[in-house]
PDB file of N, CA, C and O in Angstrom:
ATOM      1  N   MET A   1     -22.613 -10.169  37.590  1.00  0.00           N
ATOM      2  CA  MET A   1     -22.390  -9.062  37.289  1.00  0.00           C
ATOM      3  C   MET A   1     -21.838  -8.958  35.868  1.00  0.00           C
ATOM      4  O   MET A   1     -20.935  -9.705  35.492  1.00  0.00           O
ATOM      5  N   ALA A   2     -22.434  -7.945  35.008  1.00  0.00           N
ATOM      6  CA  ALA A   2     -21.734  -7.753  33.845  1.00  0.00           C
ATOM      7  C   ALA A   2     -20.389  -7.410  33.662  1.00  0.00           C
ATOM      8  O   ALA A   2     -19.764  -6.859  34.568  1.00  0.00           O
ATOM      9  N   ALA A   3     -19.859  -7.691  32.538  1.00  0.00           N
ATOM     10  CA  ALA A   3     -18.212  -7.222  32.458  1.00  0.00           C
ATOM     11  C   ALA A   3     -18.213  -5.836  32.121  1.00  0.00           C
ATOM     12  O   ALA A   3     -18.971  -5.293  31.317  1.00  0.00           O
ATOM     13  N   LYS A   4     -17.352  -5.329  32.760  1.00  0.00           N
ATOM     14  CA  LYS A   4     -16.911  -3.669  32.456  1.00  0.00           C
ATOM     15  C   LYS A   4     -16.760  -3.327  31.214  1.00  0.00           C
ATOM     16  O   LYS A   4     -17.416  -2.415  30.711  1.00  0.00           O
ATOM     17  N   ASN A   5     -15.744  -4.123  30.476  1.00  0.00           N
ATOM     18  CA  ASN A   5     -15.160  -4.056  29.258  1.00  0.00           C
ATOM     19  C   ASN A   5     -15.729  -5.038  28.244  1.00  0.00           C
ATOM     20  O   ASN A   5     -16.042  -6.165  28.629  1.00  0.00           O
ATOM     21  N   PRO A   6     -15.905  -4.630  26.791  1.00  0.00           N
ATOM     22  CA  PRO A   6     -16.264  -5.599  26.106  1.00  0.00           C
ATOM     23  C   PRO A   6     -15.229  -6.991  25.966  1.00  0.00           C
ATOM     24  O   PRO A   6     -14.034  -6.909  26.252  1.00  0.00           O
ATOM     25  N   ARG A   7     -15.762  -8.061  25.565  1.00  0.00           N
ATOM     26  CA  ARG A   7     -14.827  -9.149  25.523  1.00  0.00           C
ATOM     27  C   ARG A   7     -14.566  -9.533  23.892  1.00  0.00           C
ATOM     28  O   ARG A   7     -15.363  -9.422  22.960  1.00  0.00           O
ATOM     29  N   LEU A   8     -13.331  -9.967  23.879  1.00  0.00           N
ATOM     30  CA  LEU A   8     -12.925 -10.332  22.461  1.00  0.00           C
ATOM     31  C   LEU A   8     -12.442 -11.888  22.639  1.00  0.00           C
ATOM     32  O   LEU A   8     -11.633 -12.221  23.505  1.00  0.00           O
ATOM     33  N   SER A   9     -13.000 -12.738  21.773  1.00  0.00           N
ATOM     34  CA  SER A   9     -12.663 -14.164  21.619  1.00  0.00           C
ATOM     35  C   SER A   9     -11.992 -14.415  20.350  1.00  0.00           C
ATOM     36  O   SER A   9     -12.543 -13.957  19.349  1.00  0.00           O
ATOM     37  N   ILE A  10     -10.850 -15.092  20.201  1.00  0.00           N
ATOM     38  CA  ILE A  10     -10.110 -15.101  19.219  1.00  0.00           C
ATOM     39  C   ILE A  10      -9.495 -16.688  19.188  1.00  0.00           C
ATOM     40  O   ILE A  10      -9.133 -17.247  20.223  1.00  0.00           O
ATOM     41  N   VAL A  11      -9.440 -17.249  18.017  1.00  0.00           N
ATOM     42  CA  VAL A  11      -8.833 -18.502  17.750  1.00  0.00           C
ATOM     43  C   VAL A  11      -7.471 -18.241  17.333  1.00  0.00           C
ATOM     44  O   VAL A  11      -7.278 -17.285  16.582  1.00  0.00           O
ATOM     45  N   VAL A  12      -6.463 -18.984  17.729  1.00  0.00           N
ATOM     46  CA  VAL A  12      -4.982 -18.825  17.281  1.00  0.00           C
ATOM     47  C   VAL A  12      -4.423 -20.069  17.053  1.00  0.00           C
ATOM     48  O   VAL A  12      -4.897 -21.029  17.659  1.00  0.00           O
ATOM     49  N   GLU A  13      -3.333 -20.254  16.150  1.00  0.00           N
ATOM     50  CA  GLU A  13      -2.643 -21.423  15.792  1.00  0.00           C
ATOM     51  C   GLU A  13      -2.046 -21.744  17.032  1.00  0.00           C
ATOM     52  O   GLU A  13      -1.845 -20.837  17.840  1.00  0.00           O
ATOM     53  N   SER A  14      -1.703 -23.033  17.321  1.00  0.00           N
ATOM     54  CA  SER A  14      -1.124 -23.431  18.578  1.00  0.00           C
ATOM     55  C   SER A  14       0.559 -22.861  18.882  1.00  0.00           C
ATOM     56  O   SER A  14       1.107 -22.785  19.982  1.00  0.00           O
ATOM     57  N   HIS A  15       1.069 -22.549  17.695  1.00  0.00           N
ATOM     58  CA  HIS A  15       2.554 -22.045  18.127  1.00  0.00           C
ATOM     59  C   HIS A  15       2.324 -20.638  18.534  1.00  0.00           C
ATOM     60  O   HIS A  15       3.181 -20.116  19.246  1.00  0.00           O
ATOM     61  N   ILE A  16       1.321 -19.980  18.193  1.00  0.00           N
ATOM     62  CA  ILE A  16       1.216 -18.650  18.576  1.00  0.00           C
ATOM     63  C   ILE A  16       0.624 -18.613  20.081  1.00  0.00           C
ATOM     64  O   ILE A  16       0.953 -17.788  20.933  1.00  0.00           O
ATOM     65  N   TYR A  17      -0.105 -19.427  20.211  1.00  0.00           N
ATOM     66  CA  TYR A  17      -0.745 -19.607  21.746  1.00  0.00           C
ATOM     67  C   TYR A  17       0.515 -20.010  22.699  1.00  0.00           C
ATOM     68  O   TYR A  17       0.562 -19.604  23.861  1.00  0.00           O
ATOM     69  N   GLU A  18       1.452 -20.767  22.184  1.00  0.00           N
ATOM     70  CA  GLU A  18       2.573 -21.277  23.057  1.00  0.00           C
ATOM     71  C   GLU A  18       3.580 -20.017  23.154  1.00  0.00           C
ATOM     72  O   GLU A  18       4.228 -19.951  24.198  1.00  0.00           O
ATOM     73  N   ILE A  19       3.784 -19.018  22.196  1.00  0.00           N
ATOM     74  CA  ILE A  19       4.650 -17.967  22.402  1.00  0.00           C
ATOM     75  C   ILE A  19       3.894 -17.019  23.232  1.00  0.00           C
ATOM     76  O   ILE A  19       4.638 -16.479  24.050  1.00  0.00           O
ATOM     77  N   ILE A  20       2.800 -16.670  23.297  1.00  0.00           N
ATOM     78  CA  ILE A  20       1.983 -15.809  24.182  1.00  0.00           C
ATOM     79  C   ILE A  20       2.137 -16.252  25.476  1.00  0.00           C
ATOM     80  O   ILE A  20       2.455 -15.492  26.390  1.00  0.00           O
ATOM     81  N   GLN A  21       1.876 -17.753  25.654  1.00  0.00           N
ATOM     82  CA  GLN A  21       1.906 -18.450  27.079  1.00  0.00           C
ATOM     83  C   GLN A  21       3.417 -18.124  27.622  1.00  0.00           C
ATOM     84  O   GLN A  21       3.607 -17.509  28.671  1.00  0.00           O
ATOM     85  N   LYS A  22       4.316 -18.541  26.903  1.00  0.00           N
ATOM     86  CA  LYS A  22       5.702 -18.118  27.342  1.00  0.00           C
ATOM     87  C   LYS A  22       6.149 -16.886  27.777  1.00  0.00           C
ATOM     88  O   LYS A  22       6.926 -16.753  28.723  1.00  0.00           O
ATOM     89  N   LEU A  23       5.596 -15.794  26.988  1.00  0.00           N
ATOM     90  CA  LEU A  23       5.659 -14.536  27.219  1.00  0.00           C
ATOM     91  C   LEU A  23       4.922 -14.104  28.677  1.00  0.00           C
ATOM     92  O   LEU A  23       5.468 -13.386  29.514  1.00  0.00           O
ATOM     93  N   ALA A  24       3.689 -14.635  28.799  1.00  0.00           N
ATOM     94  CA  ALA A  24       2.946 -14.351  30.012  1.00  0.00           C
ATOM     95  C   ALA A  24       3.588 -14.965  31.333  1.00  0.00           C
ATOM     96  O   ALA A  24       3.494 -14.435  32.439  1.00  0.00           O
ATOM     97  N   ARG A  25       4.249 -16.150  31.065  1.00  0.00           N
ATOM     98  CA  ARG A  25       4.920 -16.817  32.291  1.00  0.00           C
ATOM     99  C   ARG A  25       6.160 -16.023  32.519  1.00  0.00           C
ATOM    100  O   ARG A  25       6.505 -15.920  33.696  1.00  0.00           O
ATOM    101  N   ARG A  26       6.984 -15.374  31.505  1.00  0.00           N
ATOM    102  CA  ARG A  26       8.121 -14.635  31.649  1.00  0.00           C
ATOM    103  C   ARG A  26       7.922 -13.316  32.396  1.00  0.00           C
ATOM    104  O   ARG A  26       8.771 -12.864  33.164  1.00  0.00           O
ATOM    105  N   ASP A  27       6.786 -12.739  32.137  1.00  0.00           N
ATOM    106  CA  ASP A  27       6.324 -11.479  32.712  1.00  0.00           C
ATOM    107  C   ASP A  27       5.271 -11.681  33.789  1.00  0.00           C
ATOM    108  O   ASP A  27       4.481 -10.799  34.125  1.00  0.00           O
ATOM    109  N   GLU A  28       5.315 -12.881  34.296  1.00  0.00           N
ATOM    110  CA  GLU A  28       4.363 -13.228  35.518  1.00  0.00           C
ATOM    111  C   GLU A  28       3.006 -12.481  35.299  1.00  0.00           C
ATOM    112  O   GLU A  28       2.512 -11.761  36.166  1.00  0.00           O
ATOM    113  N   THR A  29       2.455 -12.699  34.105  1.00  0.00           N
ATOM    114  CA  THR A  29       0.992 -12.293  34.058  1.00  0.00           C
ATOM    115  C   THR A  29       0.158 -13.123  33.552  1.00  0.00           C
ATOM    116  O   THR A  29       0.675 -14.201  33.259  1.00  0.00           O
ATOM    117  N   SER A  30      -1.118 -13.015  33.304  1.00  0.00           N
ATOM    118  CA  SER A  30      -1.867 -14.059  32.644  1.00  0.00           C
ATOM    119  C   SER A  30      -1.878 -13.853  30.990  1.00  0.00           C
ATOM    120  O   SER A  30      -1.574 -12.820  30.394  1.00  0.00           O
ATOM    121  N   ILE A  31      -2.300 -15.084  30.425  1.00  0.00           N
ATOM    122  CA  ILE A  31      -2.201 -15.141  29.043  1.00  0.00           C
ATOM    123  C   ILE A  31      -3.124 -13.958  28.319  1.00  0.00           C
ATOM    124  O   ILE A  31      -2.846 -13.322  27.302  1.00  0.00           O
ATOM    125  N   SER A  32      -4.211 -13.870  29.090  1.00  0.00           N
ATOM    126  CA  SER A  32      -5.083 -12.636  28.520  1.00  0.00           C
ATOM    127  C   SER A  32      -4.556 -11.262  28.588  1.00  0.00           C
ATOM    128  O   SER A  32      -4.654 -10.508  27.620  1.00  0.00           O
ATOM    129  N   LYS A  33      -3.998 -10.904  29.700  1.00  0.00           N
ATOM    130  CA  LYS A  33      -3.369  -9.702  29.808  1.00  0.00           C
ATOM    131  C   LYS A  33      -2.087  -9.427  29.002  1.00  0.00           C
ATOM    132  O   LYS A  33      -1.743  -8.285  28.697  1.00  0.00           O
ATOM    133  N   LYS A  34      -1.310 -10.680  28.632  1.00  0.00           N
ATOM    134  CA  LYS A  34      -0.258 -10.654  27.725  1.00  0.00           C
ATOM    135  C   LYS A  34      -0.683 -10.575  26.128  1.00  0.00           C
ATOM    136  O   LYS A  34       0.060 -10.090  25.276  1.00  0.00           O
ATOM    137  N   ALA A  35      -1.823 -11.054  25.887  1.00  0.00           N
ATOM    138  CA  ALA A  35      -2.306 -10.909  24.675  1.00  0.00           C
ATOM    139  C   ALA A  35      -3.017  -9.520  24.605  1.00  0.00           C
ATOM    140  O   ALA A  35      -3.124  -8.997  23.495  1.00  0.00           O
ATOM    141  N   LEU A  36      -3.462  -8.948  25.598  1.00  0.00           N
ATOM    142  CA  LEU A  36      -4.014  -7.527  25.262  1.00  0.00           C
ATOM    143  C   LEU A  36      -2.982  -6.430  25.150  1.00  0.00           C
ATOM    144  O   LEU A  36      -3.116  -5.419  24.460  1.00  0.00           O
ATOM    145  N   SER A  37      -1.938  -6.732  25.900  1.00  0.00           N
ATOM    146  CA  SER A  37      -0.843  -5.843  25.766  1.00  0.00           C
ATOM    147  C   SER A  37      -0.044  -5.892  24.497  1.00  0.00           C
ATOM    148  O   SER A  37       0.518  -4.888  24.060  1.00  0.00           O
ATOM    149  N   LEU A  38       0.011  -7.186  23.843  1.00  0.00           N
ATOM    150  CA  LEU A  38       0.545  -7.253  22.494  1.00  0.00           C
ATOM    151  C   LEU A  38      -0.454  -6.579  21.507  1.00  0.00           C
ATOM    152  O   LEU A  38      -0.044  -5.924  20.548  1.00  0.00           O
ATOM    153  N   LEU A  39      -1.571  -6.733  21.730  1.00  0.00           N
ATOM    154  CA  LEU A  39      -2.685  -6.096  20.581  1.00  0.00           C
ATOM    155  C   LEU A  39      -2.511  -4.514  20.773  1.00  0.00           C
ATOM    156  O   LEU A  39      -2.463  -3.771  19.793  1.00  0.00           O
ATOM    157  N   VAL A  40      -2.424  -4.067  22.014  1.00  0.00           N
ATOM    158  CA  VAL A  40      -2.226  -2.665  22.100  1.00  0.00           C
ATOM    159  C   VAL A  40      -0.921  -2.134  21.638  1.00  0.00           C
ATOM    160  O   VAL A  40      -0.895  -1.034  21.086  1.00  0.00           O
ATOM    161  N   GLU A  41       0.163  -2.821  21.815  1.00  0.00           N
ATOM    162  CA  GLU A  41       1.448  -2.484  21.209  1.00  0.00           C
ATOM    163  C   GLU A  41       1.244  -2.484  19.674  1.00  0.00           C
ATOM    164  O   GLU A  41       1.665  -1.507  19.055  1.00  0.00           O
ATOM    165  N   ALA A  42       0.643  -3.476  19.014  1.00  0.00           N
ATOM    166  CA  ALA A  42       0.402  -3.646  17.543  1.00  0.00           C
ATOM    167  C   ALA A  42      -0.472  -2.542  17.113  1.00  0.00           C
ATOM    168  O   ALA A  42      -0.338  -2.074  15.982  1.00  0.00           O
ATOM    169  N   LEU A  43      -1.269  -2.137  17.850  1.00  0.00           N
ATOM    170  CA  LEU A  43      -2.355  -0.897  17.471  1.00  0.00           C
ATOM    171  C   LEU A  43      -1.435   0.397  17.353  1.00  0.00           C
ATOM    172  O   LEU A  43      -1.468   1.138  16.370  1.00  0.00           O
ATOM    173  N   ASP A  44      -0.616   0.589  18.451  1.00  0.00           N
ATOM    174  CA  ASP A  44       0.241   1.584  18.507  1.00  0.00           C
ATOM    175  C   ASP A  44       1.147   1.779  17.309  1.00  0.00           C
ATOM    176  O   ASP A  44       1.315   2.883  16.792  1.00  0.00           O
ATOM    177  N   LEU A  45       1.709   0.692  16.897  1.00  0.00           N
ATOM    178  CA  LEU A  45       2.584   0.736  15.790  1.00  0.00           C
ATOM    179  C   LEU A  45       1.896   0.964  14.627  1.00  0.00           C
ATOM    180  O   LEU A  45       2.476   1.579  13.732  1.00  0.00           O
ATOM    181  N   HIS A  46       0.597   0.527  14.446  1.00  0.00           N
ATOM    182  CA  HIS A  46      -0.135   0.768  13.111  1.00  0.00           C
ATOM    183  C   HIS A  46      -0.344   2.425  13.017  1.00  0.00           C
ATOM    184  O   HIS A  46      -0.127   3.064  11.988  1.00  0.00           O
ATOM    185  N   GLU A  47      -0.750   2.934  14.124  1.00  0.00           N
ATOM    186  CA  GLU A  47      -1.236   4.350  14.482  1.00  0.00           C
ATOM    187  C   GLU A  47       0.239   5.182  13.917  1.00  0.00           C
ATOM    188  O   GLU A  47       0.225   6.027  13.022  1.00  0.00           O
ATOM    189  N   ASP A  48       1.322   4.784  14.567  1.00  0.00           N
ATOM    190  CA  ASP A  48       2.701   5.460  14.316  1.00  0.00           C
ATOM    191  C   ASP A  48       2.629   5.552  12.658  1.00  0.00           C
ATOM    192  O   ASP A  48       2.606   6.639  12.081  1.00  0.00           O
ATOM    193  N   LEU A  49       2.602   4.523  12.100  1.00  0.00           N
ATOM    194  CA  LEU A  49       2.828   4.177  10.758  1.00  0.00           C
ATOM    195  C   LEU A  49       1.812   5.055   9.826  1.00  0.00           C
ATOM    196  O   LEU A  49       2.117   5.617   8.774  1.00  0.00           O
ATOM    197  N   ASP A  50       0.671   5.044  10.391  1.00  0.00           N
ATOM    198  CA  ASP A  50      -0.528   5.989   9.742  1.00  0.00           C
ATOM    199  C   ASP A  50      -0.020   7.368   9.822  1.00  0.00           C
ATOM    200  O   ASP A  50      -0.012   8.076   8.815  1.00  0.00           O
ATOM    201  N   LEU A  51       0.449   7.836  11.076  1.00  0.00           N
ATOM    202  CA  LEU A  51       0.627   9.083  11.225  1.00  0.00           C
ATOM    203  C   LEU A  51       1.793   9.599  10.488  1.00  0.00           C
ATOM    204  O   LEU A  51       1.753  10.699   9.936  1.00  0.00           O
ATOM    205  N   SER A  52       2.944   8.755  10.461  1.00  0.00           N
ATOM    206  CA  SER A  52       4.072   9.044   9.596  1.00  0.00           C
ATOM    207  C   SER A  52       3.882   9.124   8.203  1.00  0.00           C
ATOM    208  O   SER A  52       4.613   9.848   7.527  1.00  0.00           O
ATOM    209  N   THR A  53       2.828   8.346   7.622  1.00  0.00           N
ATOM    210  CA  THR A  53       2.492   8.509   6.312  1.00  0.00           C
ATOM    211  C   THR A  53       1.781   9.898   6.051  1.00  0.00           C
ATOM    212  O   THR A  53       1.982  10.639   5.089  1.00  0.00           O
ATOM    213  N   MET A  54       0.963  10.087   7.041  1.00  0.00           N
ATOM    214  CA  MET A  54       0.073  11.632   6.801  1.00  0.00           C
ATOM    215  C   MET A  54       1.321  12.672   6.761  1.00  0.00           C
ATOM    216  O   MET A  54       1.371  13.575   5.926  1.00  0.00           O
ATOM    217  N   ALA A  55       2.218  12.481   7.642  1.00  0.00           N
ATOM    218  CA  ALA A  55       3.295  13.697   7.861  1.00  0.00           C
ATOM    219  C   ALA A  55       4.162  13.784   6.470  1.00  0.00           C
ATOM    220  O   ALA A  55       4.532  14.845   5.966  1.00  0.00           O
ATOM    221  N   GLU A  56       4.447  12.336   5.885  1.00  0.00           N
ATOM    222  CA  GLU A  56       5.309  12.676   4.729  1.00  0.00           C
ATOM    223  C   GLU A  56       4.390  13.182   3.647  1.00  0.00           C
ATOM    224  O   GLU A  56       4.934  13.707   2.676  1.00  0.00           O
ATOM    225  N   GLU A  57       2.989  13.096   3.675  1.00  0.00           N
ATOM    226  CA  GLU A  57       2.089  13.576   2.597  1.00  0.00           C
ATOM    227  C   GLU A  57       2.119  14.991   2.738  1.00  0.00           C
ATOM    228  O   GLU A  57       2.291  15.651   1.714  1.00  0.00           O
ATOM    229  N   ARG A  58       1.977  15.592   3.868  1.00  0.00           N
ATOM    230  CA  ARG A  58       1.995  16.940   4.355  1.00  0.00           C
ATOM    231  C   ARG A  58       3.325  17.542   3.902  1.00  0.00           C
ATOM    232  O   ARG A  58       3.319  18.687   3.451  1.00  0.00           O
ATOM    233  N   GLU A  59       4.381  16.900   3.983  1.00  0.00           N
ATOM    234  CA  GLU A  59       5.775  17.474   3.818  1.00  0.00           C
ATOM    235  C   GLU A  59       5.820  17.838   2.147  1.00  0.00           C
ATOM    236  O   GLU A  59       6.357  18.854   1.707  1.00  0.00           O
ATOM    237  N   LYS A  60       5.195  16.875   1.367  1.00  0.00           N
ATOM    238  CA  LYS A  60       5.085  16.819  -0.148  1.00  0.00           C
ATOM    239  C   LYS A  60       4.294  18.130  -0.380  1.00  0.00           C
ATOM    240  O   LYS A  60       4.750  18.884  -1.239  1.00  0.00           O
ATOM    241  N   THR A  61       3.357  18.439   0.164  1.00  0.00           N
ATOM    242  CA  THR A  61       2.505  19.463  -0.175  1.00  0.00           C
ATOM    243  C   THR A  61       3.125  20.835   0.196  1.00  0.00           C
ATOM    244  O   THR A  61       3.034  21.835  -0.517  1.00  0.00           O
ATOM    245  N   LEU A  62       3.804  20.772   1.461  1.00  0.00           N
ATOM    246  CA  LEU A  62       4.523  22.050   2.024  1.00  0.00           C
ATOM    247  C   LEU A  62       5.499  22.463   0.983  1.00  0.00           C
ATOM    248  O   LEU A  62       5.588  23.655   0.687  1.00  0.00           O
ATOM    249  N   LYS A  63       6.297  21.491   0.359  1.00  0.00           N
ATOM    250  CA  LYS A  63       7.586  21.813  -0.317  1.00  0.00           C
ATOM    251  C   LYS A  63       6.884  22.622  -1.612  1.00  0.00           C
ATOM    252  O   LYS A  63       7.614  23.444  -2.164  1.00  0.00           O
ATOM    253  N   LYS A  64       5.648  22.469  -2.089  1.00  0.00           N
ATOM    254  CA  LYS A  64       5.149  23.197  -3.382  1.00  0.00           C
ATOM    255  C   LYS A  64       4.540  24.306  -2.731  1.00  0.00           C
ATOM    256  O   LYS A  64       4.205  25.133  -3.579  1.00  0.00           O
ATOM    257  N   SER A  65       4.296  24.617  -1.725  1.00  0.00           N
ATOM    258  CA  SER A  65       3.573  25.850  -1.408  1.00  0.00           C
ATOM    259  C   SER A  65       4.677  26.960  -0.810  1.00  0.00           C
ATOM    260  O   SER A  65       5.816  26.616  -0.493  1.00  0.00           O
ATOM    261  N   LYS A  66       4.241  28.196  -0.708  1.00  0.00           N
ATOM    262  CA  LYS A  66       5.193  29.210  -0.165  1.00  0.00           C
ATOM    263  C   LYS A  66       5.137  29.144   1.192  1.00  0.00           C
ATOM    264  O   LYS A  66       4.050  29.144   1.769  1.00  0.00           O
ATOM    265  N   LEU A  67       6.477  29.069   1.948  1.00  0.00           N
ATOM    266  CA  LEU A  67       6.467  28.887   3.379  1.00  0.00           C
ATOM    267  C   LEU A  67       6.677  30.328   3.792  1.00  0.00           C
ATOM    268  O   LEU A  67       7.251  31.146   3.073  1.00  0.00           O
ATOM    269  N   VAL A  68       6.173  30.598   5.007  1.00  0.00           N
ATOM    270  CA  VAL A  68       6.250  31.930   5.682  1.00  0.00           C
ATOM    271  C   VAL A  68       7.247  31.837   6.846  1.00  0.00           C
ATOM    272  O   VAL A  68       7.174  30.874   7.610  1.00  0.00           O
ATOM    273  N   PRO A  69       8.175  32.792   7.020  1.00  0.00           N
ATOM    274  CA  PRO A  69       9.070  32.687   7.962  1.00  0.00           C
ATOM    275  C   PRO A  69       8.678  32.818   9.489  1.00  0.00           C
ATOM    276  O   PRO A  69       7.624  33.388   9.772  1.00  0.00           O
ATOM    277  N   HIS A  70       9.375  32.380  10.338  1.00  0.00           N
ATOM    278  CA  HIS A  70       8.540  32.292  12.034  1.00  0.00           C
ATOM    279  C   HIS A  70       8.582  33.628  12.310  1.00  0.00           C
ATOM    280  O   HIS A  70       7.673  33.998  13.052  1.00  0.00           O
ATOM    281  N   GLN A  71       9.505  34.644  11.875  1.00  0.00           N
ATOM    282  CA  GLN A  71       9.276  36.001  12.391  1.00  0.00           C
ATOM    283  C   GLN A  71       8.050  36.514  11.824  1.00  0.00           C
ATOM    284  O   GLN A  71       7.320  37.179  12.560  1.00  0.00           O
ATOM    285  N   ASP A  72       7.691  36.288  10.540  1.00  0.00           N
ATOM    286  CA  ASP A  72       6.679  36.900   9.801  1.00  0.00           C
ATOM    287  C   ASP A  72       5.290  36.319  10.448  1.00  0.00           C
ATOM    288  O   ASP A  72       4.246  36.964  10.548  1.00  0.00           O
ATOM    289  N   ALA A  73       5.475  35.107  10.822  1.00  0.00           N
ATOM    290  CA  ALA A  73       4.067  34.459  11.310  1.00  0.00           C
ATOM    291  C   ALA A  73       3.717  34.941  12.534  1.00  0.00           C
ATOM    292  O   ALA A  73       2.534  34.813  12.848  1.00  0.00           O
ATOM    293  N   TRP A  74       4.600  35.562  13.441  1.00  0.00           N
ATOM    294  CA  TRP A  74       4.160  36.212  14.744  1.00  0.00           C
ATOM    295  C   TRP A  74       4.159  37.658  14.768  1.00  0.00           C
ATOM    296  O   TRP A  74       3.815  38.259  15.786  1.00  0.00           O
TER     297      TRP A  74
END
């Protein structure tokens, strides 16, 4: 049976493997599931940083433009 999700194979240094292994034991999960959750968490953090940067850029342009009061907008 073919795998439902794509596979990712990585090589890590032994100390990184040991840390993931300890975290997996602590959380009573597999090393693969723990590595996946760490990757997802890292991607979420990167996305948050990117969105924060975008928001800061928008704030800079808003300060230069004329703002419309809320009552006037509605």
